[in-house]
CHARMM-style PDB file with segment names, atoms N, HN, CA, C and O in Angstrom:
ATOM      1  N   MET     1    -152.834-130.787  96.933  1.00  0.00      PROA
ATOM      2  CA  MET     1    -152.421-129.471  96.511  1.00  0.00      PROA
ATOM      3  C   MET     1    -151.011-129.246  97.026  1.00  0.00      PROA
ATOM      4  O   MET     1    -150.681-129.568  98.168  1.00  0.00      PROA
ATOM      5  N   GLU     2    -150.198-128.689  96.160  1.00  0.00      PROA
ATOM      6  HN  GLU     2    -150.466-128.428  95.232  1.00  0.00      PROA
ATOM      7  CA  GLU     2    -148.836-128.328  96.540  1.00  0.00      PROA
ATOM      8  C   GLU     2    -148.649-126.849  96.232  1.00  0.00      PROA
ATOM      9  O   GLU     2    -149.052-126.365  95.174  1.00  0.00      PROA
ATOM     10  N   ILE     3    -148.037-126.146  97.161  1.00  0.00      PROA
ATOM     11  HN  ILE     3    -147.709-126.539  98.020  1.00  0.00      PROA
ATOM     12  CA  ILE     3    -147.769-124.720  96.983  1.00  0.00      PROA
ATOM     13  C   ILE     3    -146.278-124.493  97.147  1.00  0.00      PROA
ATOM     14  O   ILE     3    -145.688-124.860  98.163  1.00  0.00      PROA
ATOM     15  N   TYR     4    -145.679-123.887  96.143  1.00  0.00      PROA
ATOM     16  HN  TYR     4    -146.158-123.588  95.317  1.00  0.00      PROA
ATOM     17  CA  TYR     4    -144.258-123.554  96.177  1.00  0.00      PROA
ATOM     18  C   TYR     4    -144.128-122.038  96.123  1.00  0.00      PROA
ATOM     19  O   TYR     4    -144.640-121.396  95.206  1.00  0.00      PROA
ATOM     20  N   VAL     5    -143.453-121.480  97.095  1.00  0.00      PROA
ATOM     21  HN  VAL     5    -143.037-122.002  97.840  1.00  0.00      PROA
ATOM     22  CA  VAL     5    -143.248-120.035  97.154  1.00  0.00      PROA
ATOM     23  C   VAL     5    -141.788-119.753  96.841  1.00  0.00      PROA
ATOM     24  O   VAL     5    -140.888-120.274  97.500  1.00  0.00      PROA
ATOM     25  N   ARG     6    -141.564-118.928  95.834  1.00  0.00      PROA
ATOM     26  HN  ARG     6    -142.295-118.505  95.298  1.00  0.00      PROA
ATOM     27  CA  ARG     6    -140.203-118.533  95.457  1.00  0.00      PROA
ATOM     28  C   ARG     6    -140.068-117.041  95.761  1.00  0.00      PROA
ATOM     29  O   ARG     6    -140.356-116.182  94.927  1.00  0.00      PROA
ATOM     30  N   ASP     7    -139.625-116.770  96.974  1.00  0.00      PROA
ATOM     31  HN  ASP     7    -139.391-117.468  97.652  1.00  0.00      PROA
ATOM     32  CA  ASP     7    -139.526-115.385  97.425  1.00  0.00      PROA
ATOM     33  C   ASP     7    -138.556-114.568  96.579  1.00  0.00      PROA
ATOM     34  O   ASP     7    -138.787-113.383  96.341  1.00  0.00      PROA
ATOM     35  N   ASP     8    -137.474-115.192  96.124  1.00  0.00      PROA
ATOM     36  HN  ASP     8    -137.286-116.155  96.317  1.00  0.00      PROA
ATOM     37  CA  ASP     8    -136.478-114.463  95.335  1.00  0.00      PROA
ATOM     38  C   ASP     8    -137.053-113.948  94.016  1.00  0.00      PROA
ATOM     39  O   ASP     8    -136.579-112.946  93.482  1.00  0.00      PROA
ATOM     40  N   GLU     9    -138.073-114.629  93.488  1.00  0.00      PROA
ATOM     41  HN  GLU     9    -138.459-115.443  93.922  1.00  0.00      PROA
ATOM     42  CA  GLU     9    -138.703-114.214  92.236  1.00  0.00      PROA
ATOM     43  C   GLU     9    -140.099-113.632  92.452  1.00  0.00      PROA
ATOM     44  O   GLU     9    -140.772-113.236  91.500  1.00  0.00      PROA
ATOM     45  N   ARG    10    -140.523-113.587  93.719  1.00  0.00      PROA
ATOM     46  HN  ARG    10    -139.976-113.908  94.492  1.00  0.00      PROA
ATOM     47  CA  ARG    10    -141.862-113.105  94.067  1.00  0.00      PROA
ATOM     48  C   ARG    10    -142.917-113.853  93.258  1.00  0.00      PROA
ATOM     49  O   ARG    10    -143.777-113.253  92.612  1.00  0.00      PROA
ATOM     50  N   MET    11    -142.825-115.178  93.314  1.00  0.00      PROA
ATOM     51  HN  MET    11    -142.127-115.665  93.839  1.00  0.00      PROA
ATOM     52  CA  MET    11    -143.695-116.054  92.534  1.00  0.00      PROA
ATOM     53  C   MET    11    -144.216-117.183  93.408  1.00  0.00      PROA
ATOM     54  O   MET    11    -143.500-117.711  94.258  1.00  0.00      PROA
ATOM     55  N   VAL    12    -145.478-117.544  93.186  1.00  0.00      PROA
ATOM     56  HN  VAL    12    -146.060-117.115  92.495  1.00  0.00      PROA
ATOM     57  CA  VAL    12    -146.098-118.656  93.898  1.00  0.00      PROA
ATOM     58  C   VAL    12    -146.678-119.617  92.863  1.00  0.00      PROA
ATOM     59  O   VAL    12    -147.393-119.205  91.951  1.00  0.00      PROA
ATOM     60  N   GLU    13    -146.360-120.902  93.015  1.00  0.00      PROA
ATOM     61  HN  GLU    13    -145.779-121.238  93.756  1.00  0.00      PROA
ATOM     62  CA  GLU    13    -146.918-121.939  92.155  1.00  0.00      PROA
ATOM     63  C   GLU    13    -147.865-122.783  92.988  1.00  0.00      PROA
ATOM     64  O   GLU    13    -147.505-123.260  94.064  1.00  0.00      PROA
ATOM     65  N   ILE    14    -149.077-122.965  92.484  1.00  0.00      PROA
ATOM     66  HN  ILE    14    -149.370-122.578  91.610  1.00  0.00      PROA
ATOM     67  CA  ILE    14    -150.063-123.819  93.146  1.00  0.00      PROA
ATOM     68  C   ILE    14    -150.398-124.945  92.174  1.00  0.00      PROA
ATOM     69  O   ILE    14    -150.873-124.701  91.065  1.00  0.00      PROA
ATOM     70  N   TRP    15    -150.145-126.181  92.603  1.00  0.00      PROA
ATOM     71  HN  TRP    15    -149.759-126.379  93.504  1.00  0.00      PROA
ATOM     72  CA  TRP    15    -150.358-127.351  91.767  1.00  0.00      PROA
ATOM     73  C   TRP    15    -151.553-128.144  92.278  1.00  0.00      PROA
ATOM     74  O   TRP    15    -151.622-128.473  93.462  1.00  0.00      PROA
ATOM     75  N   LEU    16    -152.492-128.450  91.389  1.00  0.00      PROA
ATOM     76  HN  LEU    16    -152.436-128.182  90.427  1.00  0.00      PROA
ATOM     77  CA  LEU    16    -153.695-129.208  91.749  1.00  0.00      PROA
ATOM     78  C   LEU    16    -153.817-130.456  90.877  1.00  0.00      PROA
ATOM     79  O   LEU    16    -153.612-130.403  89.664  1.00  0.00      PROA
ATOM     80  N   ASN    17    -154.153-131.576  91.513  1.00  0.00      PROA
ATOM     81  HN  ASN    17    -154.320-131.619  92.499  1.00  0.00      PROA
ATOM     82  CA  ASN    17    -154.440-132.766  90.720  1.00  0.00      PROA
ATOM     83  C   ASN    17    -155.916-132.739  90.323  1.00  0.00      PROA
ATOM     84  O   ASN    17    -156.650-131.834  90.719  1.00  0.00      PROA
ATOM     85  N   ARG    18    -156.347-133.727  89.545  1.00  0.00      PROA
ATOM     86  HN  ARG    18    -155.750-134.462  89.223  1.00  0.00      PROA
ATOM     87  CA  ARG    18    -157.725-133.722  89.043  1.00  0.00      PROA
ATOM     88  C   ARG    18    -158.760-133.809  90.161  1.00  0.00      PROA
ATOM     89  O   ARG    18    -159.802-133.158  90.092  1.00  0.00      PROA
ATOM     90  N   GLN    19    -158.483-134.600  91.181  1.00  0.00      PROA
ATOM     91  HN  GLN    19    -157.636-135.128  91.238  1.00  0.00      PROA
ATOM     92  CA  GLN    19    -159.434-134.741  92.284  1.00  0.00      PROA
ATOM     93  C   GLN    19    -159.588-133.429  93.048  1.00  0.00      PROA
ATOM     94  O   GLN    19    -160.699-133.052  93.422  1.00  0.00      PROA
ATOM     95  N   GLU    20    -158.492-132.748  93.276  1.00  0.00      PROA
ATOM     96  HN  GLU    20    -157.590-133.055  92.972  1.00  0.00      PROA
ATOM     97  CA  GLU    20    -158.541-131.478  94.012  1.00  0.00      PROA
ATOM     98  C   GLU    20    -159.285-130.400  93.235  1.00  0.00      PROA
ATOM     99  O   GLU    20    -159.893-129.512  93.834  1.00  0.00      PROA
ATOM    100  N   GLN    21    -159.243-130.470  91.921  1.00  0.00      PROA
ATOM    101  HN  GLN    21    -158.750-131.191  91.435  1.00  0.00      PROA
ATOM    102  CA  GLN    21    -159.937-129.480  91.101  1.00  0.00      PROA
ATOM    103  C   GLN    21    -161.451-129.557  91.273  1.00  0.00      PROA
ATOM    104  O   GLN    21    -162.151-128.575  91.023  1.00  0.00      PROA
ATOM    105  N   GLN    22    -161.960-130.700  91.692  1.00  0.00      PROA
ATOM    106  HN  GLN    22    -161.392-131.498  91.894  1.00  0.00      PROA
ATOM    107  CA  GLN    22    -163.395-130.895  91.859  1.00  0.00      PROA
ATOM    108  C   GLN    22    -163.890-130.503  93.251  1.00  0.00      PROA
ATOM    109  O   GLN    22    -165.098-130.457  93.487  1.00  0.00      PROA
ATOM    110  N   ASP    23    -162.980-130.224  94.163  1.00  0.00      PROA
ATOM    111  HN  ASP    23    -161.999-130.262  93.972  1.00  0.00      PROA
ATOM    112  CA  ASP    23    -163.326-129.946  95.557  1.00  0.00      PROA
ATOM    113  C   ASP    23    -163.537-128.444  95.773  1.00  0.00      PROA
ATOM    114  O   ASP    23    -162.632-127.644  95.534  1.00  0.00      PROA
ATOM    115  N   ALA    24    -164.724-128.071  96.221  1.00  0.00      PROA
ATOM    116  HN  ALA    24    -165.460-128.720  96.415  1.00  0.00      PROA
ATOM    117  CA  ALA    24    -165.044-126.657  96.446  1.00  0.00      PROA
ATOM    118  C   ALA    24    -164.172-126.065  97.552  1.00  0.00      PROA
ATOM    119  O   ALA    24    -163.811-124.890  97.493  1.00  0.00      PROA
ATOM    120  N   GLY    25    -163.836-126.860  98.543  1.00  0.00      PROA
ATOM    121  HN  GLY    25    -164.129-127.815  98.590  1.00  0.00      PROA
ATOM    122  CA  GLY    25    -162.979-126.373  99.627  1.00  0.00      PROA
ATOM    123  C   GLY    25    -161.584-126.034  99.133  1.00  0.00      PROA
ATOM    124  O   GLY    25    -160.993-125.038  99.551  1.00  0.00      PROA
ATOM    125  N   THR    26    -161.063-126.860  98.250  1.00  0.00      PROA
ATOM    126  HN  THR    26    -161.543-127.669  97.911  1.00  0.00      PROA
ATOM    127  CA  THR    26    -159.748-126.593  97.671  1.00  0.00      PROA
ATOM    128  C   THR    26    -159.803-125.337  96.819  1.00  0.00      PROA
ATOM    129  O   THR    26    -158.876-124.528  96.843  1.00  0.00      PROA
ATOM    130  N   ASP    27    -160.880-125.168  96.068  1.00  0.00      PROA
ATOM    131  HN  ASP    27    -161.633-125.826  96.048  1.00  0.00      PROA
ATOM    132  CA  ASP    27    -161.037-123.982  95.228  1.00  0.00      PROA
ATOM    133  C   ASP    27    -161.014-122.715  96.081  1.00  0.00      PROA
ATOM    134  O   ASP    27    -160.360-121.736  95.723  1.00  0.00      PROA
ATOM    135  N   ALA    28    -161.716-122.734  97.194  1.00  0.00      PROA
ATOM    136  HN  ALA    28    -162.247-123.530  97.486  1.00  0.00      PROA
ATOM    137  CA  ALA    28    -161.733-121.577  98.094  1.00  0.00      PROA
ATOM    138  C   ALA    28    -160.342-121.321  98.669  1.00  0.00      PROA
ATOM    139  O   ALA    28    -159.927-120.169  98.801  1.00  0.00      PROA
ATOM    140  N   CYS    29    -159.632-122.371  99.005  1.00  0.00      PROA
ATOM    141  HN  CYS    29    -159.968-123.306  98.898  1.00  0.00      PROA
ATOM    142  CA  CYS    29    -158.279-122.236  99.547  1.00  0.00      PROA
ATOM    143  C   CYS    29    -157.337-121.609  98.516  1.00  0.00      PROA
ATOM    144  O   CYS    29    -156.528-120.742  98.846  1.00  0.00      PROA
ATOM    145  N   VAL    30    -157.456-122.058  97.270  1.00  0.00      PROA
ATOM    146  HN  VAL    30    -158.113-122.762  97.002  1.00  0.00      PROA
ATOM    147  CA  VAL    30    -156.620-121.511  96.194  1.00  0.00      PROA
ATOM    148  C   VAL    30    -156.928-120.028  95.989  1.00  0.00      PROA
ATOM    149  O   VAL    30    -156.012-119.215  95.859  1.00  0.00      PROA
ATOM    150  N   ARG    31    -158.196-119.680  95.962  1.00  0.00      PROA
ATOM    151  HN  ARG    31    -158.940-120.340  96.068  1.00  0.00      PROA
ATOM    152  CA  ARG    31    -158.584-118.275  95.775  1.00  0.00      PROA
ATOM    153  C   ARG    31    -158.063-117.398  96.916  1.00  0.00      PROA
ATOM    154  O   ARG    31    -157.565-116.298  96.675  1.00  0.00      PROA
ATOM    155  N   ASN    32    -158.173-117.873  98.136  1.00  0.00      PROA
ATOM    156  HN  ASN    32    -158.577-118.767  98.331  1.00  0.00      PROA
ATOM    157  CA  ASN    32    -157.679-117.101  99.286  1.00  0.00      PROA
ATOM    158  C   ASN    32    -156.166-116.940  99.248  1.00  0.00      PROA
ATOM    159  O   ASN    32    -155.643-115.856  99.507  1.00  0.00      PROA
ATOM    160  N   ALA    33    -155.468-118.023  98.925  1.00  0.00      PROA
ATOM    161  HN  ALA    33    -155.893-118.903  98.715  1.00  0.00      PROA
ATOM    162  CA  ALA    33    -154.004-117.955  98.849  1.00  0.00      PROA
ATOM    163  C   ALA    33    -153.580-116.987  97.746  1.00  0.00      PROA
ATOM    164  O   ALA    33    -152.676-116.174  97.940  1.00  0.00      PROA
ATOM    165  N   ALA    34    -154.236-117.078  96.593  1.00  0.00      PROA
ATOM    166  HN  ALA    34    -154.971-117.738  96.436  1.00  0.00      PROA
ATOM    167  CA  ALA    34    -153.901-116.190  95.481  1.00  0.00      PROA
ATOM    168  C   ALA    34    -154.145-114.729  95.850  1.00  0.00      PROA
ATOM    169  O   ALA    34    -153.341-113.856  95.522  1.00  0.00      PROA
ATOM    170  N   LYS    35    -155.244-114.475  96.527  1.00  0.00      PROA
ATOM    171  HN  LYS    35    -155.896-115.185  96.793  1.00  0.00      PROA
ATOM    172  CA  LYS    35    -155.557-113.104  96.942  1.00  0.00      PROA
ATOM    173  C   LYS    35    -154.515-112.585  97.933  1.00  0.00      PROA
ATOM    174  O   LYS    35    -154.063-111.446  97.824  1.00  0.00      PROA
ATOM    175  N   ASP    36    -154.141-113.418  98.894  1.00  0.00      PROA
ATOM    176  HN  ASP    36    -154.509-114.344  98.983  1.00  0.00      PROA
ATOM    177  CA  ASP    36    -153.154-113.006  99.901  1.00  0.00      PROA
ATOM    178  C   ASP    36    -151.800-112.712  99.272  1.00  0.00      PROA
ATOM    179  O   ASP    36    -151.167-111.710  99.605  1.00  0.00      PROA
ATOM    180  N   TYR    37    -151.347-113.577  98.363  1.00  0.00      PROA
ATOM    181  HN  TYR    37    -151.861-114.391  98.093  1.00  0.00      PROA
ATOM    182  CA  TYR    37    -150.046-113.349  97.734  1.00  0.00      PROA
ATOM    183  C   TYR    37    -150.097-112.188  96.745  1.00  0.00      PROA
ATOM    184  O   TYR    37    -149.108-111.474  96.579  1.00  0.00      PROA
ATOM    185  N   HSD    38    -151.223-111.997  96.097  1.00  0.00      PROA
ATOM    186  HN  HSD    38    -152.027-112.577  96.232  1.00  0.00      PROA
ATOM    187  CA  HSD    38    -151.363-110.866  95.175  1.00  0.00      PROA
ATOM    188  C   HSD    38    -151.206-109.539  95.932  1.00  0.00      PROA
ATOM    189  O   HSD    38    -150.616-108.589  95.417  1.00  0.00      PROA
ATOM    190  N   LYS    39    -151.731-109.488  97.140  1.00  0.00      PROA
ATOM    191  HN  LYS    39    -152.210-110.260  97.558  1.00  0.00      PROA
ATOM    192  CA  LYS    39    -151.581-108.280  97.963  1.00  0.00      PROA
ATOM    193  C   LYS    39    -150.122-108.004  98.296  1.00  0.00      PROA
ATOM    194  O   LYS    39    -149.735-106.857  98.519  1.00  0.00      PROA
ATOM    195  N   LYS    40    -149.306-109.070  98.328  1.00  0.00      PROA
ATOM    196  HN  LYS    40    -149.620-110.002  98.146  1.00  0.00      PROA
ATOM    197  CA  LYS    40    -147.871-108.936  98.613  1.00  0.00      PROA
ATOM    198  C   LYS    40    -147.063-108.713  97.335  1.00  0.00      PROA
ATOM    199  O   LYS    40    -145.832-108.733  97.353  1.00  0.00      PROA
ATOM    200  N   HSD    41    -147.776-108.502  96.226  1.00  0.00      PROA
ATOM    201  HN  HSD    41    -148.776-108.487  96.212  1.00  0.00      PROA
ATOM    202  CA  HSD    41    -147.166-108.242  94.915  1.00  0.00      PROA
ATOM    203  C   HSD    41    -146.400-109.447  94.376  1.00  0.00      PROA
ATOM    204  O   HSD    41    -145.364-109.298  93.728  1.00  0.00      PROA
ATOM    205  N   TYR    42    -146.922-110.642  94.652  1.00  0.00      PROA
ATOM    206  HN  TYR    42    -147.763-110.763  95.179  1.00  0.00      PROA
ATOM    207  CA  TYR    42    -146.380-111.865  94.088  1.00  0.00      PROA
ATOM    208  C   TYR    42    -147.212-112.239  92.869  1.00  0.00      PROA
ATOM    209  O   TYR    42    -148.408-111.954  92.812  1.00  0.00      PROA
ATOM    210  N   LYS    43    -146.568-112.881  91.892  1.00  0.00      PROA
ATOM    211  HN  LYS    43    -145.597-113.112  91.938  1.00  0.00      PROA
ATOM    212  CA  LYS    43    -147.295-113.459  90.772  1.00  0.00      PROA
ATOM    213  C   LYS    43    -147.717-114.855  91.199  1.00  0.00      PROA
ATOM    214  O   LYS    43    -146.932-115.589  91.800  1.00  0.00      PROA
ATOM    215  N   VAL    44    -148.950-115.222  90.893  1.00  0.00      PROA
ATOM    216  HN  VAL    44    -149.588-114.625  90.406  1.00  0.00      PROA
ATOM    217  CA  VAL    44    -149.485-116.517  91.291  1.00  0.00      PROA
ATOM    218  C   VAL    44    -149.818-117.312  90.033  1.00  0.00      PROA
ATOM    219  O   VAL    44    -150.534-116.831  89.154  1.00  0.00      PROA
ATOM    220  N   ALA    45    -149.292-118.531  89.956  1.00  0.00      PROA
ATOM    221  HN  ALA    45    -148.711-118.921  90.669  1.00  0.00      PROA
ATOM    222  CA  ALA    45    -149.589-119.430  88.845  1.00  0.00      PROA
ATOM    223  C   ALA    45    -150.264-120.676  89.406  1.00  0.00      PROA
ATOM    224  O   ALA    45    -149.764-121.296  90.344  1.00  0.00      PROA
ATOM    225  N   VAL    46    -151.399-121.035  88.823  1.00  0.00      PROA
ATOM    226  HN  VAL    46    -151.805-120.532  88.060  1.00  0.00      PROA
ATOM    227  CA  VAL    46    -152.119-122.240  89.234  1.00  0.00      PROA
ATOM    228  C   VAL    46    -152.009-123.254  88.102  1.00  0.00      PROA
ATOM    229  O   VAL    46    -152.401-122.983  86.967  1.00  0.00      PROA
ATOM    230  N   PHE    47    -151.469-124.426  88.428  1.00  0.00      PROA
ATOM    231  HN  PHE    47    -151.150-124.647  89.350  1.00  0.00      PROA
ATOM    232  CA  PHE    47    -151.302-125.503  87.457  1.00  0.00      PROA
ATOM    233  C   PHE    47    -152.313-126.600  87.777  1.00  0.00      PROA
ATOM    234  O   PHE    47    -152.387-127.081  88.907  1.00  0.00      PROA
ATOM    235  N   ARG    48    -153.083-126.984  86.778  1.00  0.00      PROA
ATOM    236  HN  ARG    48    -153.023-126.593  85.860  1.00  0.00      PROA
ATOM    237  CA  ARG    48    -154.124-127.999  86.954  1.00  0.00      PROA
ATOM    238  C   ARG    48    -153.800-129.208  86.080  1.00  0.00      PROA
ATOM    239  O   ARG    48    -153.530-129.069  84.887  1.00  0.00      PROA
ATOM    240  N   SER    49    -153.829-130.390  86.684  1.00  0.00      PROA
ATOM    241  HN  SER    49    -154.047-130.503  87.653  1.00  0.00      PROA
ATOM    242  CA  SER    49    -153.585-131.620  85.931  1.00  0.00      PROA
ATOM    243  C   SER    49    -154.683-131.820  84.909  1.00  0.00      PROA
ATOM    244  O   SER    49    -155.850-131.511  85.152  1.00  0.00      PROA
ATOM    245  N   GLY    50    -154.295-132.332  83.784  1.00  0.00      PROA
ATOM    246  HN  GLY    50    -153.347-132.583  83.586  1.00  0.00      PROA
ATOM    247  CA  GLY    50    -155.262-132.619  82.739  1.00  0.00      PROA
ATOM    248  C   GLY    50    -155.401-134.116  82.531  1.00  0.00      PROA
ATOM    249  O   GLY    50    -154.936-134.913  83.346  1.00  0.00      PROA
ATOM    250  N   ASN    51    -156.038-134.488  81.443  1.00  0.00      PROA
ATOM    251  HN  ASN    51    -156.415-133.840  80.781  1.00  0.00      PROA
ATOM    252  CA  ASN    51    -156.207-135.908  81.169  1.00  0.00      PROA
ATOM    253  C   ASN    51    -155.671-136.284  79.794  1.00  0.00      PROA
ATOM    254  O   ASN    51    -155.898-137.401  79.329  1.00  0.00      PROA
ATOM    255  N   ALA    52    -154.973-135.377  79.144  1.00  0.00      PROA
ATOM    256  HN  ALA    52    -154.789-134.470  79.522  1.00  0.00      PROA
ATOM    257  CA  ALA    52    -154.380-135.664  77.838  1.00  0.00      PROA
ATOM    258  C   ALA    52    -153.041-136.387  78.039  1.00  0.00      PROA
ATOM    259  O   ALA    52    -152.473-136.379  79.131  1.00  0.00      PROA
ATOM    260  N   ASP    53    -152.565-136.995  76.986  1.00  0.00      PROA
ATOM    261  HN  ASP    53    -153.026-137.001  76.099  1.00  0.00      PROA
ATOM    262  CA  ASP    53    -151.290-137.705  77.016  1.00  0.00      PROA
ATOM    263  C   ASP    53    -150.144-136.688  77.047  1.00  0.00      PROA
ATOM    264  O   ASP    53    -149.947-135.934  76.095  1.00  0.00      PROA
ATOM    265  N   LEU    54    -149.401-136.677  78.143  1.00  0.00      PROA
ATOM    266  HN  LEU    54    -149.561-137.290  78.917  1.00  0.00      PROA
ATOM    267  CA  LEU    54    -148.338-135.692  78.322  1.00  0.00      PROA
ATOM    268  C   LEU    54    -147.274-135.809  77.238  1.00  0.00      PROA
ATOM    269  O   LEU    54    -146.800-134.792  76.732  1.00  0.00      PROA
ATOM    270  N   PHE    55    -146.894-137.020  76.876  1.00  0.00      PROA
ATOM    271  HN  PHE    55    -147.279-137.846  77.287  1.00  0.00      PROA
ATOM    272  CA  PHE    55    -145.880-137.217  75.851  1.00  0.00      PROA
ATOM    273  C   PHE    55    -146.326-136.639  74.517  1.00  0.00      PROA
ATOM    274  O   PHE    55    -145.568-135.919  73.867  1.00  0.00      PROA
ATOM    275  N   ALA    56    -147.543-136.947  74.108  1.00  0.00      PROA
ATOM    276  HN  ALA    56    -148.158-137.532  74.636  1.00  0.00      PROA
ATOM    277  CA  ALA    56    -148.048-136.457  72.824  1.00  0.00      PROA
ATOM    278  C   ALA    56    -148.152-134.931  72.820  1.00  0.00      PROA
ATOM    279  O   ALA    56    -147.823-134.293  71.820  1.00  0.00      PROA
ATOM    280  N   CYS    57    -148.597-134.355  73.906  1.00  0.00      PROA
ATOM    281  HN  CYS    57    -148.864-134.873  74.719  1.00  0.00      PROA
ATOM    282  CA  CYS    57    -148.718-132.889  73.984  1.00  0.00      PROA
ATOM    283  C   CYS    57    -147.348-132.228  73.934  1.00  0.00      PROA
ATOM    284  O   CYS    57    -147.164-131.228  73.240  1.00  0.00      PROA
ATOM    285  N   THR    58    -146.391-132.782  74.664  1.00  0.00      PROA
ATOM    286  HN  THR    58    -146.540-133.594  75.228  1.00  0.00      PROA
ATOM    287  CA  THR    58    -145.037-132.221  74.679  1.00  0.00      PROA
ATOM    288  C   THR    58    -144.390-132.357  73.310  1.00  0.00      PROA
ATOM    289  O   THR    58    -143.726-131.434  72.837  1.00  0.00      PROA
ATOM    290  N   ASP    59    -144.583-133.513  72.672  1.00  0.00      PROA
ATOM    291  HN  ASP    59    -145.122-134.262  73.056  1.00  0.00      PROA
ATOM    292  CA  ASP    59    -144.030-133.744  71.336  1.00  0.00      PROA
ATOM    293  C   ASP    59    -144.580-132.721  70.343  1.00  0.00      PROA
ATOM    294  O   ASP    59    -143.825-132.141  69.563  1.00  0.00      PROA
ATOM    295  N   GLY    60    -145.871-132.506  70.374  1.00  0.00      PROA
ATOM    296  HN  GLY    60    -146.484-132.977  71.008  1.00  0.00      PROA
ATOM    297  CA  GLY    60    -146.482-131.522  69.478  1.00  0.00      PROA
ATOM    298  C   GLY    60    -145.994-130.114  69.732  1.00  0.00      PROA
ATOM    299  O   GLY    60    -145.761-129.354  68.792  1.00  0.00      PROA
ATOM    300  N   LEU    61    -145.838-129.757  71.003  1.00  0.00      PROA
ATOM    301  HN  LEU    61    -146.028-130.374  71.767  1.00  0.00      PROA
ATOM    302  CA  LEU    61    -145.345-128.433  71.358  1.00  0.00      PROA
ATOM    303  C   LEU    61    -143.909-128.224  70.871  1.00  0.00      PROA
ATOM    304  O   LEU    61    -143.583-127.174  70.317  1.00  0.00      PROA
ATOM    305  N   LEU    62    -143.062-129.221  71.078  1.00  0.00      PROA
ATOM    306  HN  LEU    62    -143.326-130.074  71.527  1.00  0.00      PROA
ATOM    307  CA  LEU    62    -141.670-129.105  70.634  1.00  0.00      PROA
ATOM    308  C   LEU    62    -141.579-128.984  69.105  1.00  0.00      PROA
ATOM    309  O   LEU    62    -140.793-128.189  68.589  1.00  0.00      PROA
ATOM    310  N   LYS    63    -142.372-129.762  68.400  1.00  0.00      PROA
ATOM    311  HN  LYS    63    -143.010-130.407  68.820  1.00  0.00      PROA
ATOM    312  CA  LYS    63    -142.365-129.685  66.930  1.00  0.00      PROA
ATOM    313  C   LYS    63    -142.852-128.327  66.447  1.00  0.00      PROA
ATOM    314  O   LYS    63    -142.302-127.772  65.496  1.00  0.00      PROA
ATOM    315  N   ALA    64    -143.874-127.790  67.091  1.00  0.00      PROA
ATOM    316  HN  ALA    64    -144.321-128.241  67.864  1.00  0.00      PROA
ATOM    317  CA  ALA    64    -144.391-126.468  66.713  1.00  0.00      PROA
ATOM    318  C   ALA    64    -143.348-125.393  66.978  1.00  0.00      PROA
ATOM    319  O   ALA    64    -143.202-124.466  66.181  1.00  0.00      PROA
ATOM    320  N   ASN    65    -142.619-125.502  68.085  1.00  0.00      PROA
ATOM    321  HN  ASN    65    -142.737-126.255  68.733  1.00  0.00      PROA
ATOM    322  CA  ASN    65    -141.594-124.512  68.410  1.00  0.00      PROA
ATOM    323  C   ASN    65    -140.417-124.582  67.440  1.00  0.00      PROA
ATOM    324  O   ASN    65    -139.793-123.561  67.151  1.00  0.00      PROA
ATOM    325  N   LEU    66    -140.111-125.762  66.941  1.00  0.00      PROA
ATOM    326  HN  LEU    66    -140.618-126.592  67.176  1.00  0.00      PROA
ATOM    327  CA  LEU    66    -139.007-125.910  65.975  1.00  0.00      PROA
ATOM    328  C   LEU    66    -139.336-125.214  64.668  1.00  0.00      PROA
ATOM    329  O   LEU    66    -138.427-124.765  63.969  1.00  0.00      PROA
ATOM    330  N   ARG    67    -140.611-125.113  64.320  1.00  0.00      PROA
ATOM    331  HN  ARG    67    -141.349-125.478  64.888  1.00  0.00      PROA
ATOM    332  CA  ARG    67    -141.015-124.468  63.064  1.00  0.00      PROA
ATOM    333  C   ARG    67    -140.975-122.959  63.166  1.00  0.00      PROA
ATOM    334  O   ARG    67    -141.025-122.285  62.137  1.00  0.00      PROA
ATOM    335  N   LEU    68    -140.886-122.398  64.359  1.00  0.00      PROA
ATOM    336  HN  LEU    68    -140.846-122.945  65.195  1.00  0.00      PROA
ATOM    337  CA  LEU    68    -140.897-120.931  64.509  1.00  0.00      PROA
ATOM    338  C   LEU    68    -139.615-120.304  64.061  1.00  0.00      PROA
ATOM    339  OT1 LEU    68    -139.469-119.083  64.125  1.00  0.00      PROA
TER     340      LEU     68
END
């Protein structure tokens, strides 16, 4: 788990890999951290690793955005 705090933007990023997503202890830690930062009026974003092909997903997203 990686936690990045950006005080200038009042934002917290929490990054989890696939193994950490399965751990109940990590889940509790994420919930506690999110609750603590929410009380400080920070926005909390949790990013979870997936198992899809990153290149294919990014390619599809870029093509969809070009059509807008």
